Each structure stands twice: as structure tokens, then as C-alpha cells.
C-alpha positions in Angstrom: 38.2 24.5 31.2 35.9 27.1 32.7 32.4 26.3 33.7 30.6 29.6 33.3 27.1 30.0 34.8 24.5 30.2 31.9 21.3 32.2 31.9 18.1 30.4 31.2 18.3 31.4 27.6 22.0 30.3 27.5 21.1 26.9 28.9 18.3 26.5 26.3 20.5 27.5 23.4 23.4 25.4 24.5 21.5 22.1 24.3 21.6 19.9 21.2 18.1 19.3 19.9 16.5 16.9 17.4 18.8 15.5 14.7 21.8 17.5 16.1 21.7 15.3 19.2 21.5 12.2 17.1 24.3 13.4 14.8 26.7 13.3 17.7 26.1 9.6 18.0 26.3 9.2 14.2 29.7 11.0 14.0 31.1 9.0 16.9 30.0 5.8 15.2 31.6 6.8 11.9 34.8 7.7 13.7 34.9 4.6 15.8 34.2 2.3 12.9 36.4 4.0 10.3 37.4 1.5 7.6 34.3 -0.6 8.0 31.7 -0.9 5.3 29.2 1.6 6.7 26.4 3.0 4.5 25.4 6.5 5.7 21.8 7.2 4.8 21.5 9.9 7.5 23.2 12.9 5.9 21.4 16.1 4.8 24.3 17.6 3.0 23.3 18.1 -0.7 25.2 16.2 -3.4 27.8 18.3 -5.2 26.5 18.0 -8.7 29.1 19.0 -11.4 26.8 21.3 -13.4 25.7 23.1 -10.2 29.2 23.5 -8.9 30.3 24.8 -12.3 27.5 27.5 -12.1 28.9 28.8 -8.8 32.5 28.6 -10.1 31.4 30.7 -13.1 29.6 33.2 -10.9 32.7 33.4 -8.7 35.0 34.1 -11.6 32.6 36.8 -12.9 32.5 38.4 -9.4 36.3 38.4 -9.2 36.6 40.1 -12.5 33.9 42.6 -11.7 34.6 46.2 -10.5 32.0 45.5 -7.8 34.2 42.9 -6.0 35.6 45.4 -3.5 32.2 46.8 -2.7 30.8 43.3 -2.1 33.6 41.9 0.0 35.4 44.8 1.5 32.5 47.0 2.8 29.5 46.6 5.0 26.1 46.6 3.5 22.5 47.1 4.3 20.9 44.7 6.8 18.1 44.1 4.3 20.5 42.4 1.9 22.6 43.0 -1.3 20.5 45.2 -3.5 21.3 43.4 -6.9 20.1 40.1 -5.3 16.9 41.7 -4.0 16.2 43.2 -7.4 16.9 39.9 -9.1 14.4 38.1 -6.8 11.7 40.8 -7.2 12.0 40.7 -11.0 12.0 36.9 -11.2 9.1 36.3 -8.9 7.0 39.1 -10.5 7.6 37.7 -13.9 7.2 34.1 -12.9 4.2 34.3 -10.7 2.5 37.5 -11.8 3.2 39.4 -8.6 3.7 43.1 -7.8 6.6 42.8 -5.4 8.8 45.7 -4.6 12.3 45.6 -3.0 10.7 46.2 0.4 9.0 42.8 0.2 12.4 41.0 0.3 14.8 40.3 3.2 18.0 38.3 3.0 19.2 36.4 6.0 22.2 34.2 6.9 20.4 31.0 5.9 16.8 30.2 6.5 17.5 28.6 10.0 18.4 32.1 11.3 15.2 33.5 9.6 13.0 31.1 11.7 15.0 31.8 14.8 14.5 35.6 14.4 10.8 35.1 13.5 10.1 32.6 16.3 11.4 35.0 18.9 10.1 38.2 17.3 6.5 36.8 17.3 6.6 34.0 19.9 8.0 33.6 23.4 6.6 34.0 26.9 2.8 33.8 26.5 3.0 33.6 22.7 3.0 30.3 20.8 4.8 29.2 17.6 2.5 26.7 16.0 3.5 23.9 13.6 0.3 22.9 11.9 1.5 19.6 10.6 3.7 17.2 12.6 6.2 15.7 11.8 8.2 18.6 10.4 11.7 20.0 10.3 13.7 19.0 13.4 15.4 22.4 13.4 12.2 24.1 14.6 12.8 22.5 18.0 15.9 24.6 18.5 14.7 28.1 17.4 12.7 29.1 20.5 14.3 30.9 23.4 11.3 29.7 25.3 11.0 26.0 24.2 7.5 25.5 25.7 6.2 28.1 23.3 6.4 25.6 20.5 3.2 23.7 19.8 2.7 21.1 17.0 -0.6 19.7 15.8 -1.0 16.0 15.2 -2.0 15.3 11.6 -4.6 13.0 9.9 -3.2 10.0 8.0 -4.3 9.0 4.6 -3.2 5.4 4.2 -3.1 3.2 1.1 -2.8 -0.2 2.6 -2.4 -2.1 -0.7 0.1 0.4 -2.2 2.2 0.6 1.0 2.0 4.4 0.8 0.6 7.1 3.1 0.4 10.9 3.4 0.0 13.3 6.3 -2.8 15.8 6.0 -3.5 18.8 8.3 -6.3 18.0 10.8 -8.4 21.2 10.6 -10.7 19.8 13.3 -7.7 20.1 15.7 -6.0 23.2 14.2 -6.9 26.4 15.9 -5.2 29.7 16.6 -5.9 32.0 19.5 -4.9 35.2 21.0 -1.7 33.5 22.3 -0.6 32.4 18.8 2.4 34.5 17.6 3.3 32.9 14.3 2.8 29.7 12.2 5.7 27.8 10.5 5.7 24.7 8.2 7.8 23.4 5.4 6.6 22.7 1.9 8.0 20.3 0.6 8.5 19.0 4.0 11.7 17.8 5.6 11.6 14.9 6.6 8.6 13.4 4.8 8.6 14.9 1.3 5.0 16.0 2.0 3.6 18.9 -0.1 0.6 20.6 1.3 -2.0 21.4 -1.3 -2.6 25.0 -2.3 -6.0 24.8 -0.7 -4.5 23.5 2.6 -2.0 26.3 2.6 -4.7 28.9 1.9 -6.9 27.5 4.6 -4.1 27.7 7.2 -3.3 31.2 6.1 -7.0 32.3 6.3 -7.3 30.9 9.8 -4.2 32.8 10.9 -5.3 36.0 9.1 -8.3 36.3 11.3 -5.9 37.3 14.1 -3.2 39.0 11.9 -0.8 36.0 12.5 2.2 35.7 10.2 2.6 32.3 8.4 6.1 31.4 7.4 6.3 28.8 4.6 9.7 27.1 4.7 10.4 26.6 1.0 13.9 25.3 1.3 13.0 22.5 -1.3 10.4 24.4 -3.3 10.2 25.9 -6.8 11.7 27.8 -8.5 15.1 27.0 -6.8 16.1 24.4 -5.8 12.9 23.1 -7.4 12.9 19.9 -5.5 9.2 19.3 -5.9 8.4 16.0 -7.6 4.7 16.9 -7.8 3.4 20.1 -9.5 3.3 23.0 -7.0 3.2 26.8 -7.0 4.3 29.0 -4.1 1.2 30.4 -2.4 1.2 34.2 -1.6 -1.2 36.0 0.7 -0.9 39.2 2.9 0.2 37.2 6.0 2.3 34.6 4.2 6.1 34.9 4.2 7.6 32.7 1.5 11.1 31.6 2.8 13.7 30.4 0.4 17.1 28.8 1.1 19.8 28.3 -1.5 21.4 25.5 0.5 19.9 22.7 -1.6 20.6 24.7 -4.7 24.3 24.2 -4.1 25.2 27.1 -1.7 24.9 25.6 1.9 28.3 27.0 2.8 27.3 30.5 2.0 24.2 30.6 4.2 21.7 32.5 2.0 18.1 32.7 3.1 15.5 34.9 1.3 12.2 35.9 2.8 9.5 37.3 0.6 6.4 38.8 2.1 4.7 41.8 3.9 7.0 44.7 4.6 5.7 45.0 8.2 6.5 41.4 9.0 9.9 41.5 7.4 10.9 44.8 9.2 10.4 43.1 12.6 12.6 40.2 11.5 15.2 42.6 10.0 15.5 44.2 13.4 16.6 40.9 15.0 19.0 40.3 12.1 20.6 43.7 12.5 21.2 43.2 16.2 22.5 39.7 15.8 24.9 39.9 12.8 24.4 43.2 10.9 23.8 41.4 7.6 24.2 38.2 5.7 27.4 37.4 3.8 27.4 39.6 0.7 29.7 37.2 -1.2 27.1 34.5 -1.4 24.4 37.0 -2.2 26.5 38.4 -5.1 26.9 34.9 -6.6 23.1 34.3 -6.1 22.2 37.6 -7.8 24.0 36.5 -11.0 22.6 33.0 -11.0 19.0 34.1 -10.5 19.1 37.1 -12.8 20.5 35.0 -15.7 17.9 32.3 -15.2 20.6 29.7 -14.9 19.7 28.6 -11.3 16.1 28.0 -12.1 17.1 26.1 -15.2 19.6 23.8 -13.4 17.1 23.3 -10.6 14.5 21.9 -13.0 16.9 20.0 -15.3 19.6 18.7 -13.0 18.9 19.0 -9.3 15.3 17.7 -9.3 15.8 14.7 -11.6 18.8 13.6 -9.6 16.9 13.2 -6.4 13.7 12.1 -8.0 15.4 9.1 -9.6 17.1 8.2 -6.3 13.7 8.2 -4.6 12.3 5.8 -7.3 15.3 3.4 -6.8 14.7 3.5 -3.0 11.0 2.8 -3.3 11.7 -0.1 -5.7 14.1 -1.6 -3.2 11.6 -1.4 -0.4 8.9 -3.1 -2.5 11.3 -5.8 -3.6 12.6 -6.5 -0.1 9.6 -6.1 2.2 6.6 -8.6 2.0 3.2 -7.4 1.1 1.7 -8.5 4.4 4.1 -6.5 6.5 2.7 -3.1 7.6 5.3 -0.8 6.1 4.4 2.5 4.4 6.5 5.0 2.5 5.3 8.6 2.6 4.2 9.8 -0.8 7.4 11.2 -2.3 6.4 14.7 -3.4 9.7 16.5 -2.9 12.9 17.0 -0.9 16.0 14.9 -0.4 14.7 12.4 2.0 12.4 9.4 2.2 10.2 8.7 5.2 9.4 5.2 6.2 6.6 4.3 8.7 6.7 0.8 10.2 3.3 0.4 11.8 3.2 -1.7 15.0 7.0 -1.9 15.0 8.0 -4.3 17.8 10.6 -1.9 19.1 11.2 1.8 19.2 12.7 3.8 16.3 15.8 4.3 18.4 16.3 0.6 19.0 15.8 0.0 15.2 18.4 2.6 14.6 20.8 0.7 16.8 20.0 -2.6 15.1 20.6 -1.1 11.7 24.0 0.3 12.8 25.0 -3.3 13.6 24.7 -4.2 9.9 26.4 -1.0 8.8 23.4 1.1 7.9 22.9 4.5 9.5 19.5 6.3 9.2 17.8 8.9 11.5 15.3 7.8 14.1 12.0 9.5 13.3 11.0 10.7 16.8 13.4 13.7 16.4 11.1 15.2 13.8 8.1 15.8 16.1 9.2 19.0 18.0 6.4 20.7 19.9 4.1 17.7 19.8 2.9 17.6 23.4 0.7 14.4 23.3 2.0 10.9 23.3 1.7 9.2 19.9 3.1 5.8 19.2 3.4 6.7 15.5 6.3 9.0 16.4 8.4 6.0 17.5 7.7 4.0 14.3 9.4 6.0 11.6 12.8 6.6 10.2 14.3 9.1 7.8 16.4 7.9 4.9 18.6 10.3 3.0 18.7 10.5 -0.8 22.1 12.2 -0.8 24.1 8.9 -0.8 25.2 7.3 -4.0 22.8 5.1 -6.0 24.9 2.1 -5.1 24.8 2.9 -1.4 21.1 3.5 -1.5 20.5 0.1 -3.2 22.9 -1.7 -0.7 21.5 0.2 2.3 17.9 -0.6 1.5 18.7 -4.2 0.9 20.2 -4.4 4.4 17.5 -2.3 5.9 14.7 -4.6 4.6 16.5 -7.7 5.9 16.6 -6.1 9.4 13.0 -5.0 9.3 11.8 -8.5 8.3 13.7 -10.0 11.2 12.5 -7.4 13.6 8.9 -8.2 12.8 9.6 -11.9 13.1 11.3 -11.2 16.4 14.3 -13.3 15.2 17.7 -12.1 16.7 20.2 -10.8 14.2 23.1 -13.0 13.4 25.9 -10.4 13.1 
């Protein structure tokens, strides 16, 4: 095997970061212990829901029968995206939210991960910061910067309900500041991994601070309304001149097609489009053509509200009930307020070991979660809280969630009692 010499950028992009590094260990564990009773509560792959899969089958059949099929699949297209999809998004958002968007306010990318990569390096880099205003946040932000040290995350304030064993992260506006070196701001709403939904007022305050210096604010809406609509608390997308609303159709049943949609100021989108053109010409038009049908017909928004959201919301309720049943009231455990997404976020205050060590203990009883420290990219200060959390996926079956939480609570009780596991 060749061992080519990598550039500085090459070395940076070749490293596994965040959950991707942990997933290597998870995959190796699953392979080495194949046939054992392992409960995987780590996965981020969305559940294949029959009604949602049927929607995409129907859209595929319609595309195959359409005279546009050859144009979609057999020809190059515009870097901005497939025009029918852009028009469907413009019409839907204008009608739904009372906007006055034009097609120039929409850009389609090969998934939202590429969108943040393009934006981070268009607006951030040497001497220019990418700011995450609320940590923890999506682990993938740790891998989007060609200049890793340009990423800076801000430690949040914690609102803790001691009796209810619940907590919520809040932006700490006393610590949040943007300067001449700030290139762009990124955060997810609802948040992966915590399920946190910043209030409309908090979003507007962040955007207003950034607007003072003409700084773009990218709101990662991979779990937001109207599709996939994985918000368990009422929320409306926030629009402002410097906000780019970023949609992904992955959790709406199309992760394999990599469709990301950015909605915002034309000047911001054109800079990102330039990166996209140079990197890959344009996103897959096949997935865009399917999405155009599903959005224009209203079917995707309907299934998001009636099928996708209830599925995950029910699983979160089952998980929370299992934690309350299995963990004593005097143990300092706190579940982040479940406001959206496909994950639950558990904080074990004063945990007698690190989150990585707890992850290893849980593997011994056949439960796989994700250690929480991987979700604090860009946080430059030491914070013990970052080693006291785990992410639990809601993509497993209800049975596995119930069984997994039962085993998890047994391990947590023993860890706090400092009693060795008998396995």
C-alpha cells in the first residue's frame, strides 16, 4: 500500500473526528461479538417507516413514467439545484410562513453536511472563526473546518430541574460575542444530540448580534418543521436577512440521496454555490426530483406531522419512563428536555468515571451508546460536564429501547455505588 505525503489540509481531512472515531470502535465491537445479545442505542440512521418508504416508492414510479426522466438522470444540471424542487420549496415556504422568497433564495446541496463544509470554509479559516453559540452541538461540525482551530464553541448556561430530573441548555449571552474575526455562526435547532430547541427570541438575539457585523448565521434544521417535522414542542423557523435556514431530507426518509436545502440571502448562497460548483458540480438530481414531487403535493409535510414525529416522540416517552423507573430519585441524573430529534441526552452529574469508561462498562452488558464528549467540538475550556453525558438513539425498536434502558440503569446504579459489575 502506498503511503503518500499529505498536505496540511489533507492530514486534517483524513482524520476521523467526533462520533466517526467512536463508530469505528462500535463497528468493531458489533463485528467481534456477532451473535451476542447486543442492543445498539448508538445509531443515527433513521427508521425505515413503511408509509414514508411508500411515498418515495410512489415518487420513484412517477419519475420513471415521466417524460422528464431522461432530463433528470441523463443530463447535467445547474449548480443551484433542480428547478422544480427549488420552485416547490419557494411556493411551500411562502405559503406556509408568509414569506416572499424567490428562486434565488434557495440552494440545493449534496446533503447538509456538505453545506456546512462549504460555508465554514467560505466564511471561516485562517484568522476567521466559525462560532457554535451553544455547546454541545452536532459532532459533524468538528470535521468541517480545513483549519480546525478556527472552530470556537461557547459554553452554555444550564437550567436544571432537580426534582424532575430534567435540564436544558440555554445560550449564555454574557459569554457570547462576535468580533471582526468571526466569519459565520452555526447551530442546530432542534439540536443533535440533545433535542434542545432554542426559543425564537434566542435565535433572533443571536442573529441580531451577528448582524451588527454582517455575519451569516446558519441554522441547521435537519430535524425541524415542516419536514421532517421532528420538533416535539411548537416551533417556527426563524427568518432574518443574515439567517440561512438549512434543511436536510435525511430524517425525512432520503438519507441515501443526500439532499440538503439552504434558504436565505442570495449573496450568502452564491458564495456557498461557488464552493459546491468547484467540488461536485451539483447535487444528485434523482433525489431532488423525488423531493420536488413530495413537497409540491404536500405529502412530505403531512407524513412528517402524522407519522415521523409521533414515532420518535413515543419512543422518547418510553425511554424517559424507563429512566424514571430504573434510577433512584436521590441519584443526580438528568434527561435533557426532549424538544425534538431522534436522540435522548442523559447527564450523570458527578459521574464517578468518564463517559468513555461508562461506555465501556455498558458494552460489557451488551448496550452500546455514544459517549457525550464527542459532541463538544470547538469548546476550548475544560468542563467536567462534557465527560458526564451520553447520547441514546431513538432509532432502535421499542423493545430494544426498553431492554437497553433497563440494563443502562442497572449499570448506572452500580457505578454510583462503586460496586464492580458481575458479568
